[in-house]
N, C-alpha and C positions, 0 to 999 in steps of 0.2 A: 907073776902072771895071775890075772883075775879069774875067779870061777865063772862059769856060765851064768849063774844066778846073779852075781855081783855085776857082771857086764850087762845083763839084761836090765837090772835095776837102774844102772847109769843111763840107759837109753830110754827109760820110762815105759809106761804102758798107755795105750790109747784111752783117752778120757771117756770114750764110748763104753768102756767096761766099768766105769766108776759107779758106785751106788750113791743114792741120794744122801747128801750131807758130807760126802767124802771130799777132803781138801788136799791140795798139794801145790807143787811148783811146776810150771811149764818147762820142759827140758828140750823139746824140739817140735817143729812143725814140718809135716811131710806133704807131699803132693807136688803138682806142677807149680811153676812160678806164679800163675794167676791165683791158685788156691792159697799158696803161702802168703801172697800179698793181701788177699781178702781177709784171711784170718788175722794177720798182723794188724791190719787197719782196724779190726774190731777190738784189738787190745790183747790178743793172744800172742805174747812175745816171750822169748826165753827169759826165765826168771820171774815172770808174773805169777802171782798167787791166783789160783783158780779153785772154784768149788762147784761140784755137781749139785744142783739144787733139786731137780726132779726130772722125770721123764714124762713127756706129753705126746701121745699119738705119734711115736716114731722119732720124736725130736728130744734133744736134751736141753734143759734150761741150765745155763752155766753162769756163775757169777765171776766176773773178772773186772778189775780196776773200777769197782764201784757201780758197775752196771750188770744187769741180768740180760743175757742174750740167748735166744733160741737158735740152735743149729741142728740140722738133720743128722741122722746117724752116720752118714757118709762123711760129712764134714767133721763130726766129733771124732771119727776114727783117725783123722789126720793130726789131731792135737795129742801129743804125748806128754804125760806129767809124771812126776815122782810123788806118790802119796806121802802124806805126813804120818 
């Protein structure tokens, strides 16, 4: 049986909580079907490497698959990652 901490780590943390420069791997995308499709189409897929670049006026600039993408805090809270 896994501890609560280990189980939580497996499920990841929202990238909205990441500090600038923090990197990791996308482990899941939450939200309704439209939200999941939108984020997947932007490149946020399970297994993708992602980096929190900076915060700008309530949005996060994220680097994924060679691109930098701005997402608002609500969208960023749907992207769960495992920090490296």
